[in-house]
PDB file of N, CA, C and O in Angstrom:
ATOM      1  N   MET A   1     -21.255 -28.203  13.007  1.00  0.00           N
ATOM      2  CA  MET A   1     -21.999 -27.394  13.292  1.00  0.00           C
ATOM      3  C   MET A   1     -21.605 -25.775  12.767  1.00  0.00           C
ATOM      4  O   MET A   1     -20.575 -25.112  12.882  1.00  0.00           O
ATOM      5  N   ASP A   2     -23.118 -25.451  12.058  1.00  0.00           N
ATOM      6  CA  ASP A   2     -23.153 -24.146  11.475  1.00  0.00           C
ATOM      7  C   ASP A   2     -23.485 -23.026  12.805  1.00  0.00           C
ATOM      8  O   ASP A   2     -24.140 -23.200  13.833  1.00  0.00           O
ATOM      9  N   PHE A   3     -22.729 -21.815  12.292  1.00  0.00           N
ATOM     10  CA  PHE A   3     -23.209 -20.822  13.191  1.00  0.00           C
ATOM     11  C   PHE A   3     -23.062 -19.505  12.881  1.00  0.00           C
ATOM     12  O   PHE A   3     -22.305 -19.429  11.914  1.00  0.00           O
ATOM     13  N   PRO A   4     -23.494 -18.231  13.309  1.00  0.00           N
ATOM     14  CA  PRO A   4     -23.239 -17.561  12.587  1.00  0.00           C
ATOM     15  C   PRO A   4     -21.961 -16.810  12.960  1.00  0.00           C
ATOM     16  O   PRO A   4     -21.523 -16.790  14.111  1.00  0.00           O
ATOM     17  N   ALA A   5     -21.310 -16.107  11.780  1.00  0.00           N
ATOM     18  CA  ALA A   5     -19.925 -15.811  12.118  1.00  0.00           C
ATOM     19  C   ALA A   5     -19.656 -14.200  11.411  1.00  0.00           C
ATOM     20  O   ALA A   5     -18.728 -14.004  10.626  1.00  0.00           O
ATOM     21  N   ASN A   6     -20.555 -13.191  11.802  1.00  0.00           N
ATOM     22  CA  ASN A   6     -20.461 -12.295  10.621  1.00  0.00           C
ATOM     23  C   ASN A   6     -19.712 -11.161  11.865  1.00  0.00           C
ATOM     24  O   ASN A   6     -19.847 -10.050  11.351  1.00  0.00           O
ATOM     25  N   THR A   7     -19.275 -11.050  12.714  1.00  0.00           N
ATOM     26  CA  THR A   7     -18.760 -10.050  13.876  1.00  0.00           C
ATOM     27  C   THR A   7     -17.755 -10.987  14.598  1.00  0.00           C
ATOM     28  O   THR A   7     -17.681 -12.214  14.650  1.00  0.00           O
ATOM     29  N   LEU A   8     -17.052 -10.054  15.105  1.00  0.00           N
ATOM     30  CA  LEU A   8     -15.742 -10.200  15.872  1.00  0.00           C
ATOM     31  C   LEU A   8     -16.412 -11.424  17.082  1.00  0.00           C
ATOM     32  O   LEU A   8     -16.171 -12.603  17.338  1.00  0.00           O
ATOM     33  N   SER A   9     -17.387 -10.342  17.621  1.00  0.00           N
ATOM     34  CA  SER A   9     -17.888 -10.906  18.769  1.00  0.00           C
ATOM     35  C   SER A   9     -18.605 -12.499  18.689  1.00  0.00           C
ATOM     36  O   SER A   9     -18.649 -13.460  19.457  1.00  0.00           O
ATOM     37  N   GLN A  10     -18.929 -12.314  17.841  1.00  0.00           N
ATOM     38  CA  GLN A  10     -19.623 -13.886  17.323  1.00  0.00           C
ATOM     39  C   GLN A  10     -19.087 -14.970  16.978  1.00  0.00           C
ATOM     40  O   GLN A  10     -19.588 -16.094  16.945  1.00  0.00           O
ATOM     41  N   ARG A  11     -17.700 -14.517  16.628  1.00  0.00           N
ATOM     42  CA  ARG A  11     -16.502 -15.340  16.496  1.00  0.00           C
ATOM     43  C   ARG A  11     -15.208 -15.767  17.579  1.00  0.00           C
ATOM     44  O   ARG A  11     -14.266 -16.558  17.624  1.00  0.00           O
ATOM     45  N   ASP A  12     -15.864 -14.641  18.440  1.00  0.00           N
ATOM     46  CA  ASP A  12     -15.055 -14.759  19.626  1.00  0.00           C
ATOM     47  C   ASP A  12     -15.657 -15.949  20.690  1.00  0.00           C
ATOM     48  O   ASP A  12     -15.113 -16.742  21.458  1.00  0.00           O
ATOM     49  N   TRP A  13     -17.104 -15.642  20.319  1.00  0.00           N
ATOM     50  CA  TRP A  13     -17.893 -16.438  21.609  1.00  0.00           C
ATOM     51  C   TRP A  13     -17.603 -18.439  21.083  1.00  0.00           C
ATOM     52  O   TRP A  13     -17.520 -19.452  21.778  1.00  0.00           O
ATOM     53  N   PHE A  14     -17.537 -18.231  19.691  1.00  0.00           N
ATOM     54  CA  PHE A  14     -17.372 -19.700  19.017  1.00  0.00           C
ATOM     55  C   PHE A  14     -16.128 -20.097  19.234  1.00  0.00           C
ATOM     56  O   PHE A  14     -15.860 -21.296  19.304  1.00  0.00           O
ATOM     57  N   ARG A  15     -15.224 -19.159  19.366  1.00  0.00           N
ATOM     58  CA  ARG A  15     -13.436 -20.049  19.569  1.00  0.00           C
ATOM     59  C   ARG A  15     -13.496 -20.022  20.631  1.00  0.00           C
ATOM     60  O   ARG A  15     -12.646 -20.824  21.018  1.00  0.00           O
ATOM     61  N   ASP A  16     -14.154 -19.439  21.756  1.00  0.00           N
ATOM     62  CA  ASP A  16     -14.035 -20.011  23.288  1.00  0.00           C
ATOM     63  C   ASP A  16     -14.553 -21.793  23.278  1.00  0.00           C
ATOM     64  O   ASP A  16     -14.006 -22.782  23.766  1.00  0.00           O
ATOM     65  N   ILE A  17     -15.645 -21.656  22.610  1.00  0.00           N
ATOM     66  CA  ILE A  17     -16.280 -23.243  22.560  1.00  0.00           C
ATOM     67  C   ILE A  17     -15.371 -23.687  22.422  1.00  0.00           C
ATOM     68  O   ILE A  17     -14.916 -24.331  23.367  1.00  0.00           O
ATOM     69  N   PHE A  18     -14.443 -23.572  20.915  1.00  0.00           N
ATOM     70  CA  PHE A  18     -14.066 -24.994  20.557  1.00  0.00           C
ATOM     71  C   PHE A  18     -12.733 -25.249  20.837  1.00  0.00           C
ATOM     72  O   PHE A  18     -12.116 -26.305  20.695  1.00  0.00           O
ATOM     73  N   SER A  19     -12.195 -23.740  21.419  1.00  0.00           N
ATOM     74  CA  SER A  19     -10.730 -23.868  22.300  1.00  0.00           C
ATOM     75  C   SER A  19     -10.789 -24.613  23.527  1.00  0.00           C
ATOM     76  O   SER A  19      -9.857 -25.322  23.906  1.00  0.00           O
ATOM     77  N   GLU A  20     -12.046 -24.441  24.262  1.00  0.00           N
ATOM     78  CA  GLU A  20     -12.337 -25.078  25.819  1.00  0.00           C
ATOM     79  C   GLU A  20     -11.687 -26.613  24.944  1.00  0.00           C
ATOM     80  O   GLU A  20     -10.482 -26.785  24.765  1.00  0.00           O
ATOM     81  N   ILE A  21     -12.316 -27.192  24.676  1.00  0.00           N
ATOM     82  CA  ILE A  21     -12.718 -28.381  24.395  1.00  0.00           C
ATOM     83  C   ILE A  21     -11.542 -29.085  22.967  1.00  0.00           C
ATOM     84  O   ILE A  21     -11.678 -30.177  22.417  1.00  0.00           O
ATOM     85  N   GLU A  22     -10.596 -28.175  22.721  1.00  0.00           N
ATOM     86  CA  GLU A  22     -10.116 -28.371  21.769  1.00  0.00           C
ATOM     87  C   GLU A  22     -10.385 -29.165  20.350  1.00  0.00           C
ATOM     88  O   GLU A  22      -9.567 -29.770  19.658  1.00  0.00           O
ATOM     89  N   ALA A  23     -11.833 -28.962  20.135  1.00  0.00           N
ATOM     90  CA  ALA A  23     -12.191 -29.255  18.662  1.00  0.00           C
ATOM     91  C   ALA A  23     -11.938 -28.756  17.313  1.00  0.00           C
ATOM     92  O   ALA A  23     -12.026 -27.583  16.951  1.00  0.00           O
ATOM     93  N   PRO A  24     -11.596 -29.823  16.569  1.00  0.00           N
ATOM     94  CA  PRO A  24     -11.315 -29.633  15.537  1.00  0.00           C
ATOM     95  C   PRO A  24     -12.802 -28.698  14.697  1.00  0.00           C
ATOM     96  O   PRO A  24     -13.993 -29.008  14.651  1.00  0.00           O
ATOM     97  N   HIS A  25     -12.036 -27.463  14.112  1.00  0.00           N
ATOM     98  CA  HIS A  25     -12.991 -26.558  13.322  1.00  0.00           C
ATOM     99  C   HIS A  25     -12.677 -26.453  12.014  1.00  0.00           C
ATOM    100  O   HIS A  25     -11.686 -27.058  11.607  1.00  0.00           O
ATOM    101  N   ASN A  26     -13.286 -25.845  11.325  1.00  0.00           N
ATOM    102  CA  ASN A  26     -12.852 -25.104   9.741  1.00  0.00           C
ATOM    103  C   ASN A  26     -13.980 -23.708   9.690  1.00  0.00           C
ATOM    104  O   ASN A  26     -15.152 -24.051   9.840  1.00  0.00           O
ATOM    105  N   LEU A  27     -13.799 -22.523   9.538  1.00  0.00           N
ATOM    106  CA  LEU A  27     -14.444 -21.624   9.088  1.00  0.00           C
ATOM    107  C   LEU A  27     -14.502 -21.688   7.802  1.00  0.00           C
ATOM    108  O   LEU A  27     -13.506 -21.808   7.089  1.00  0.00           O
ATOM    109  N   VAL A  28     -16.138 -21.584   7.230  1.00  0.00           N
ATOM    110  CA  VAL A  28     -15.546 -21.525   5.612  1.00  0.00           C
ATOM    111  C   VAL A  28     -16.608 -20.217   5.223  1.00  0.00           C
ATOM    112  O   VAL A  28     -17.836 -20.147   5.238  1.00  0.00           O
ATOM    113  N   TYR A  29     -15.385 -19.078   4.818  1.00  0.00           N
ATOM    114  CA  TYR A  29     -15.747 -17.800   4.783  1.00  0.00           C
ATOM    115  C   TYR A  29     -16.006 -17.787   2.841  1.00  0.00           C
ATOM    116  O   TYR A  29     -15.170 -17.756   1.938  1.00  0.00           O
ATOM    117  N   ILE A  30     -17.401 -17.824   2.803  1.00  0.00           N
ATOM    118  CA  ILE A  30     -17.494 -17.392   1.162  1.00  0.00           C
ATOM    119  C   ILE A  30     -17.698 -16.074   0.898  1.00  0.00           C
ATOM    120  O   ILE A  30     -18.589 -15.317   1.284  1.00  0.00           O
ATOM    121  N   ASP A  31     -16.422 -15.832  -0.064  1.00  0.00           N
ATOM    122  CA  ASP A  31     -16.303 -14.192  -0.518  1.00  0.00           C
ATOM    123  C   ASP A  31     -16.992 -14.126  -1.664  1.00  0.00           C
ATOM    124  O   ASP A  31     -16.586 -14.693  -2.679  1.00  0.00           O
ATOM    125  N   LEU A  32     -18.350 -13.274  -1.615  1.00  0.00           N
ATOM    126  CA  LEU A  32     -19.322 -12.742  -2.683  1.00  0.00           C
ATOM    127  C   LEU A  32     -19.086 -11.555  -2.705  1.00  0.00           C
ATOM    128  O   LEU A  32     -18.558 -11.041  -1.718  1.00  0.00           O
ATOM    129  N   SER A  33     -19.435 -10.736  -3.913  1.00  0.00           N
ATOM    130  CA  SER A  33     -19.440  -9.516  -3.866  1.00  0.00           C
ATOM    131  C   SER A  33     -20.956  -9.146  -3.124  1.00  0.00           C
ATOM    132  O   SER A  33     -21.461 -10.042  -2.446  1.00  0.00           O
ATOM    133  N   ASN A  34     -21.486  -8.186  -3.216  1.00  0.00           N
ATOM    134  CA  ASN A  34     -22.967  -7.481  -2.423  1.00  0.00           C
ATOM    135  C   ASN A  34     -23.668  -8.057  -3.908  1.00  0.00           C
ATOM    136  O   ASN A  34     -24.795  -8.541  -3.797  1.00  0.00           O
ATOM    137  N   GLU A  35     -23.141  -8.029  -5.075  1.00  0.00           N
ATOM    138  CA  GLU A  35     -24.032  -7.809  -5.928  1.00  0.00           C
ATOM    139  C   GLU A  35     -24.705  -9.436  -6.213  1.00  0.00           C
ATOM    140  O   GLU A  35     -25.773  -9.894  -6.620  1.00  0.00           O
ATOM    141  N   VAL A  36     -23.542  -9.905  -5.790  1.00  0.00           N
ATOM    142  CA  VAL A  36     -24.120 -11.255  -6.604  1.00  0.00           C
ATOM    143  C   VAL A  36     -24.836 -12.109  -5.430  1.00  0.00           C
ATOM    144  O   VAL A  36     -25.372 -13.209  -5.562  1.00  0.00           O
ATOM    145  N   CYS A  37     -24.698 -11.229  -4.078  1.00  0.00           N
ATOM    146  CA  CYS A  37     -25.574 -11.735  -3.060  1.00  0.00           C
ATOM    147  C   CYS A  37     -26.773 -11.068  -2.861  1.00  0.00           C
ATOM    148  O   CYS A  37     -27.485 -11.509  -1.959  1.00  0.00           O
ATOM    149  N   LEU A  38     -27.289  -9.802  -3.690  1.00  0.00           N
ATOM    150  CA  LEU A  38     -28.254  -9.609  -3.787  1.00  0.00           C
ATOM    151  C   LEU A  38     -29.090 -10.522  -4.892  1.00  0.00           C
ATOM    152  O   LEU A  38     -30.188 -11.056  -4.738  1.00  0.00           O
ATOM    153  N   LYS A  39     -28.250 -10.532  -6.017  1.00  0.00           N
ATOM    154  CA  LYS A  39     -28.818 -11.510  -6.857  1.00  0.00           C
ATOM    155  C   LYS A  39     -29.364 -13.037  -6.330  1.00  0.00           C
ATOM    156  O   LYS A  39     -30.474 -13.515  -6.565  1.00  0.00           O
ATOM    157  N   GLN A  40     -28.715 -13.406  -5.871  1.00  0.00           N
ATOM    158  CA  GLN A  40     -28.921 -14.764  -5.022  1.00  0.00           C
ATOM    159  C   GLN A  40     -30.071 -14.206  -4.337  1.00  0.00           C
ATOM    160  O   GLN A  40     -30.995 -14.523  -5.086  1.00  0.00           O
ATOM    161  N   ILE A  41     -30.537 -13.610  -3.430  1.00  0.00           N
ATOM    162  CA  ILE A  41     -31.398 -13.040  -2.686  1.00  0.00           C
ATOM    163  C   ILE A  41     -32.933 -12.818  -3.604  1.00  0.00           C
ATOM    164  O   ILE A  41     -34.078 -13.135  -3.280  1.00  0.00           O
ATOM    165  N   GLU A  42     -32.460 -12.203  -4.749  1.00  0.00           N
ATOM    166  CA  GLU A  42     -33.762 -12.499  -5.360  1.00  0.00           C
ATOM    167  C   GLU A  42     -34.213 -13.448  -6.060  1.00  0.00           C
ATOM    168  O   GLU A  42     -35.421 -13.438  -6.296  1.00  0.00           O
ATOM    169  N   GLN A  43     -33.298 -14.645  -6.643  1.00  0.00           N
ATOM    170  CA  GLN A  43     -33.640 -15.599  -6.796  1.00  0.00           C
ATOM    171  C   GLN A  43     -34.271 -16.232  -5.810  1.00  0.00           C
ATOM    172  O   GLN A  43     -35.454 -16.515  -6.001  1.00  0.00           O
ATOM    173  N   ARG A  44     -33.734 -16.540  -4.736  1.00  0.00           N
ATOM    174  CA  ARG A  44     -34.446 -17.108  -3.274  1.00  0.00           C
ATOM    175  C   ARG A  44     -35.604 -16.877  -3.129  1.00  0.00           C
ATOM    176  O   ARG A  44     -36.277 -17.764  -2.605  1.00  0.00           O
ATOM    177  N   ARG A  45     -36.279 -15.591  -3.541  1.00  0.00           N
ATOM    178  CA  ARG A  45     -37.515 -14.662  -3.053  1.00  0.00           C
ATOM    179  C   ARG A  45     -38.414 -15.553  -4.388  1.00  0.00           C
ATOM    180  O   ARG A  45     -39.599 -15.883  -4.360  1.00  0.00           O
ATOM    181  N   LYS A  46     -37.754 -15.708  -5.122  1.00  0.00           N
ATOM    182  CA  LYS A  46     -39.006 -16.495  -6.225  1.00  0.00           C
ATOM    183  C   LYS A  46     -39.001 -17.948  -5.862  1.00  0.00           C
ATOM    184  O   LYS A  46     -40.020 -18.639  -5.873  1.00  0.00           O
ATOM    185  N   GLU A  47     -37.811 -18.378  -5.541  1.00  0.00           N
ATOM    186  CA  GLU A  47     -37.890 -19.938  -5.390  1.00  0.00           C
ATOM    187  C   GLU A  47     -38.712 -20.511  -3.866  1.00  0.00           C
ATOM    188  O   GLU A  47     -39.322 -21.539  -3.572  1.00  0.00           O
ATOM    189  N   GLN A  48     -38.381 -19.359  -3.196  1.00  0.00           N
ATOM    190  CA  GLN A  48     -39.316 -19.936  -1.549  1.00  0.00           C
ATOM    191  C   GLN A  48     -39.978 -18.748  -1.348  1.00  0.00           C
ATOM    192  O   GLN A  48     -39.244 -17.856  -0.922  1.00  0.00           O
ATOM    193  N   PRO A  49     -41.188 -18.434  -1.525  1.00  0.00           N
ATOM    194  CA  PRO A  49     -41.926 -17.205  -1.374  1.00  0.00           C
ATOM    195  C   PRO A  49     -42.275 -16.756  -0.056  1.00  0.00           C
ATOM    196  O   PRO A  49     -42.367 -15.642   0.460  1.00  0.00           O
ATOM    197  N   GLU A  50     -42.472 -18.119   0.409  1.00  0.00           N
ATOM    198  CA  GLU A  50     -42.270 -17.632   2.238  1.00  0.00           C
ATOM    199  C   GLU A  50     -41.278 -16.582   2.576  1.00  0.00           C
ATOM    200  O   GLU A  50     -41.422 -15.621   3.332  1.00  0.00           O
ATOM    201  N   ARG A  51     -40.409 -16.884   1.990  1.00  0.00           N
ATOM    202  CA  ARG A  51     -39.141 -15.565   2.766  1.00  0.00           C
ATOM    203  C   ARG A  51     -39.290 -14.729   1.952  1.00  0.00           C
ATOM    204  O   ARG A  51     -38.172 -14.487   1.499  1.00  0.00           O
ATOM    205  N   ALA A  52     -40.115 -14.048   1.422  1.00  0.00           N
ATOM    206  CA  ALA A  52     -39.742 -12.784   0.593  1.00  0.00           C
ATOM    207  C   ALA A  52     -40.199 -11.739   1.680  1.00  0.00           C
ATOM    208  O   ALA A  52     -40.206 -10.595   1.224  1.00  0.00           O
ATOM    209  N   ALA A  53     -40.575 -11.834   2.975  1.00  0.00           N
ATOM    210  CA  ALA A  53     -40.928 -10.814   3.898  1.00  0.00           C
ATOM    211  C   ALA A  53     -39.617 -10.240   4.450  1.00  0.00           C
ATOM    212  O   ALA A  53     -39.325  -9.065   4.673  1.00  0.00           O
ATOM    213  N   THR A  54     -38.634 -11.779   4.675  1.00  0.00           N
ATOM    214  CA  THR A  54     -37.465 -11.196   5.274  1.00  0.00           C
ATOM    215  C   THR A  54     -36.061 -11.083   4.814  1.00  0.00           C
ATOM    216  O   THR A  54     -35.124 -10.577   5.433  1.00  0.00           O
ATOM    217  N   ASP A  55     -36.047 -11.815   3.234  1.00  0.00           N
ATOM    218  CA  ASP A  55     -35.098 -12.112   2.322  1.00  0.00           C
ATOM    219  C   ASP A  55     -34.966 -10.691   1.361  1.00  0.00           C
ATOM    220  O   ASP A  55     -34.744 -10.763   0.153  1.00  0.00           O
ATOM    221  N   THR A  56     -35.108  -9.619   1.963  1.00  0.00           N
ATOM    222  CA  THR A  56     -34.899  -8.527   1.015  1.00  0.00           C
ATOM    223  C   THR A  56     -33.886  -7.704   1.223  1.00  0.00           C
ATOM    224  O   THR A  56     -33.240  -7.570   2.262  1.00  0.00           O
ATOM    225  N   PRO A  57     -33.704  -6.912  -0.234  1.00  0.00           N
ATOM    226  CA  PRO A  57     -32.475  -5.787  -0.250  1.00  0.00           C
ATOM    227  C   PRO A  57     -32.065  -5.121   0.767  1.00  0.00           C
ATOM    228  O   PRO A  57     -30.873  -5.033   1.063  1.00  0.00           O
ATOM    229  N   ASP A  58     -33.280  -4.426   1.596  1.00  0.00           N
ATOM    230  CA  ASP A  58     -33.257  -3.566   3.292  1.00  0.00           C
ATOM    231  C   ASP A  58     -32.314  -4.284   3.971  1.00  0.00           C
ATOM    232  O   ASP A  58     -31.168  -3.997   4.317  1.00  0.00           O
ATOM    233  N   MET A  59     -33.275  -5.693   4.163  1.00  0.00           N
ATOM    234  CA  MET A  59     -32.551  -6.720   4.952  1.00  0.00           C
ATOM    235  C   MET A  59     -31.076  -6.849   4.808  1.00  0.00           C
ATOM    236  O   MET A  59     -30.196  -6.526   5.605  1.00  0.00           O
ATOM    237  N   PHE A  60     -31.004  -7.280   3.864  1.00  0.00           N
ATOM    238  CA  PHE A  60     -29.263  -7.773   3.410  1.00  0.00           C
ATOM    239  C   PHE A  60     -28.784  -6.359   4.304  1.00  0.00           C
ATOM    240  O   PHE A  60     -28.588  -6.405   5.518  1.00  0.00           O
ATOM    241  N   GLU A  61     -28.640  -5.152   3.514  1.00  0.00           N
ATOM    242  CA  GLU A  61     -28.216  -3.971   3.630  1.00  0.00           C
ATOM    243  C   GLU A  61     -27.785  -3.967   5.657  1.00  0.00           C
ATOM    244  O   GLU A  61     -26.694  -3.803   6.203  1.00  0.00           O
ATOM    245  N   GLN A  62     -28.986  -4.185   6.192  1.00  0.00           N
ATOM    246  CA  GLN A  62     -29.131  -3.935   7.596  1.00  0.00           C
ATOM    247  C   GLN A  62     -28.131  -4.909   8.210  1.00  0.00           C
ATOM    248  O   GLN A  62     -27.418  -4.520   9.136  1.00  0.00           O
ATOM    249  N   VAL A  63     -28.025  -6.364   7.667  1.00  0.00           N
ATOM    250  CA  VAL A  63     -27.008  -7.145   8.657  1.00  0.00           C
ATOM    251  C   VAL A  63     -25.527  -6.909   7.632  1.00  0.00           C
ATOM    252  O   VAL A  63     -24.541  -7.090   8.346  1.00  0.00           O
ATOM    253  N   THR A  64     -25.123  -6.553   6.149  1.00  0.00           N
ATOM    254  CA  THR A  64     -24.063  -6.790   5.800  1.00  0.00           C
ATOM    255  C   THR A  64     -23.344  -5.474   6.579  1.00  0.00           C
ATOM    256  O   THR A  64     -22.115  -5.430   6.638  1.00  0.00           O
ATOM    257  N   LYS A  65     -24.199  -4.367   7.196  1.00  0.00           N
ATOM    258  CA  LYS A  65     -23.222  -3.237   7.559  1.00  0.00           C
ATOM    259  C   LYS A  65     -22.623  -3.970   8.787  1.00  0.00           C
ATOM    260  O   LYS A  65     -21.903  -3.205   9.429  1.00  0.00           O
ATOM    261  N   TYR A  66     -22.697  -5.189   9.297  1.00  0.00           N
ATOM    262  CA  TYR A  66     -21.807  -5.364  10.701  1.00  0.00           C
ATOM    263  C   TYR A  66     -21.078  -6.453  10.217  1.00  0.00           C
ATOM    264  O   TYR A  66     -20.669  -7.198  11.108  1.00  0.00           O
ATOM    265  N   PHE A  67     -20.784  -6.779   9.036  1.00  0.00           N
ATOM    266  CA  PHE A  67     -20.094  -7.914   8.687  1.00  0.00           C
ATOM    267  C   PHE A  67     -18.880  -7.557   8.274  1.00  0.00           C
ATOM    268  O   PHE A  67     -18.611  -6.554   7.614  1.00  0.00           O
ATOM    269  N   MET A  68     -17.889  -8.656   8.795  1.00  0.00           N
ATOM    270  CA  MET A  68     -16.102  -8.257   9.356  1.00  0.00           C
ATOM    271  C   MET A  68     -15.623  -9.580   8.894  1.00  0.00           C
ATOM    272  O   MET A  68     -15.710 -10.605   9.570  1.00  0.00           O
ATOM    273  N   ALA A  69     -15.007  -9.488   7.457  1.00  0.00           N
ATOM    274  CA  ALA A  69     -14.572 -10.561   7.409  1.00  0.00           C
ATOM    275  C   ALA A  69     -13.460 -11.275   8.427  1.00  0.00           C
ATOM    276  O   ALA A  69     -12.814 -10.572   9.203  1.00  0.00           O
ATOM    277  N   PRO A  70     -13.316 -12.455   8.380  1.00  0.00           N
ATOM    278  CA  PRO A  70     -12.487 -13.326   9.158  1.00  0.00           C
ATOM    279  C   PRO A  70     -11.150 -13.236   9.059  1.00  0.00           C
ATOM    280  O   PRO A  70     -10.790 -13.611   7.943  1.00  0.00           O
ATOM    281  N   THR A  71      -9.791 -12.722  10.114  1.00  0.00           N
ATOM    282  CA  THR A  71      -8.415 -13.091   9.480  1.00  0.00           C
ATOM    283  C   THR A  71      -7.782 -14.086  10.411  1.00  0.00           C
ATOM    284  O   THR A  71      -8.133 -14.519  11.508  1.00  0.00           O
ATOM    285  N   PRO A  72      -6.875 -14.287   9.739  1.00  0.00           N
ATOM    286  CA  PRO A  72      -5.764 -15.462  10.415  1.00  0.00           C
ATOM    287  C   PRO A  72      -5.616 -15.053  11.807  1.00  0.00           C
ATOM    288  O   PRO A  72      -5.687 -15.931  12.667  1.00  0.00           O
ATOM    289  N   GLU A  73      -5.422 -13.861  12.141  1.00  0.00           N
ATOM    290  CA  GLU A  73      -5.137 -13.713  13.563  1.00  0.00           C
ATOM    291  C   GLU A  73      -5.920 -14.042  14.966  1.00  0.00           C
ATOM    292  O   GLU A  73      -5.685 -14.178  16.167  1.00  0.00           O
ATOM    293  N   GLU A  74      -7.324 -14.093  13.754  1.00  0.00           N
ATOM    294  CA  GLU A  74      -8.381 -14.846  15.423  1.00  0.00           C
ATOM    295  C   GLU A  74      -8.414 -16.223  15.672  1.00  0.00           C
ATOM    296  O   GLU A  74      -9.098 -16.711  16.572  1.00  0.00           O
ATOM    297  N   GLY A  75      -7.549 -17.015  14.745  1.00  0.00           N
ATOM    298  CA  GLY A  75      -7.063 -18.146  15.353  1.00  0.00           C
ATOM    299  C   GLY A  75      -8.064 -19.369  14.783  1.00  0.00           C
ATOM    300  O   GLY A  75      -8.183 -20.468  15.325  1.00  0.00           O
ATOM    301  N   PHE A  76      -8.760 -18.927  13.560  1.00  0.00           N
ATOM    302  CA  PHE A  76      -9.769 -20.159  13.303  1.00  0.00           C
ATOM    303  C   PHE A  76      -8.636 -20.789  11.911  1.00  0.00           C
ATOM    304  O   PHE A  76      -7.698 -20.289  11.290  1.00  0.00           O
ATOM    305  N   ASN A  77      -9.243 -21.933  11.889  1.00  0.00           N
ATOM    306  CA  ASN A  77      -8.638 -22.488  10.199  1.00  0.00           C
ATOM    307  C   ASN A  77      -9.670 -21.901   9.530  1.00  0.00           C
ATOM    308  O   ASN A  77     -10.836 -22.237   9.738  1.00  0.00           O
ATOM    309  N   ILE A  78      -9.344 -21.014   8.707  1.00  0.00           N
ATOM    310  CA  ILE A  78     -10.499 -20.310   7.678  1.00  0.00           C
ATOM    311  C   ILE A  78     -10.256 -21.281   6.264  1.00  0.00           C
ATOM    312  O   ILE A  78      -9.216 -21.829   5.900  1.00  0.00           O
ATOM    313  N   THR A  79     -11.512 -21.281   5.662  1.00  0.00           N
ATOM    314  CA  THR A  79     -11.227 -21.845   4.036  1.00  0.00           C
ATOM    315  C   THR A  79     -12.030 -21.053   3.682  1.00  0.00           C
ATOM    316  O   THR A  79     -13.187 -21.043   4.100  1.00  0.00           O
ATOM    317  N   LYS A  80     -11.370 -19.917   2.507  1.00  0.00           N
ATOM    318  CA  LYS A  80     -12.170 -18.718   1.496  1.00  0.00           C
ATOM    319  C   LYS A  80     -12.428 -19.194   0.478  1.00  0.00           C
ATOM    320  O   LYS A  80     -11.479 -19.372  -0.287  1.00  0.00           O
ATOM    321  N   VAL A  81     -13.574 -19.535   0.103  1.00  0.00           N
ATOM    322  CA  VAL A  81     -14.448 -19.855  -1.010  1.00  0.00           C
ATOM    323  C   VAL A  81     -14.762 -18.200  -1.812  1.00  0.00           C
ATOM    324  O   VAL A  81     -15.518 -17.281  -1.496  1.00  0.00           O
ATOM    325  N   ALA A  82     -14.009 -18.338  -2.698  1.00  0.00           N
ATOM    326  CA  ALA A  82     -14.539 -16.776  -4.050  1.00  0.00           C
ATOM    327  C   ALA A  82     -15.188 -17.705  -4.949  1.00  0.00           C
ATOM    328  O   ALA A  82     -14.668 -18.760  -5.314  1.00  0.00           O
ATOM    329  N   LYS A  83     -16.328 -17.300  -5.300  1.00  0.00           N
ATOM    330  CA  LYS A  83     -16.937 -17.345  -6.085  1.00  0.00           C
ATOM    331  C   LYS A  83     -17.429 -16.281  -7.091  1.00  0.00           C
ATOM    332  O   LYS A  83     -17.878 -15.272  -6.547  1.00  0.00           O
ATOM    333  N   ASN A  84     -17.443 -16.289  -8.621  1.00  0.00           N
ATOM    334  CA  ASN A  84     -17.862 -15.748  -9.557  1.00  0.00           C
ATOM    335  C   ASN A  84     -19.508 -15.932  -9.935  1.00  0.00           C
ATOM    336  O   ASN A  84     -19.895 -17.097 -10.023  1.00  0.00           O
ATOM    337  N   ALA A  85     -20.507 -14.845 -10.166  1.00  0.00           N
ATOM    338  CA  ALA A  85     -21.634 -15.433 -10.395  1.00  0.00           C
ATOM    339  C   ALA A  85     -21.928 -14.291 -11.277  1.00  0.00           C
ATOM    340  O   ALA A  85     -22.999 -14.238 -11.883  1.00  0.00           O
TER     341      ALA A  85
END
């Protein structure tokens, strides 16, 4: 199941769900610099023009300012993927 997990409250909500039913889980954290993310957004806008109105540097900045990296103390099985591009 894919879910948004950019903030503590989003992850709290999902942790409540999998904890209640003791479901196995894995939180994949893709650790990229903002520079790399913005390059990917630029490429995506070229490949998928229908997303050009929403996949913008401004939208990225609006969403990113709320991002909080997951920590082991949150109780998730975390797989951290670090990429260079």
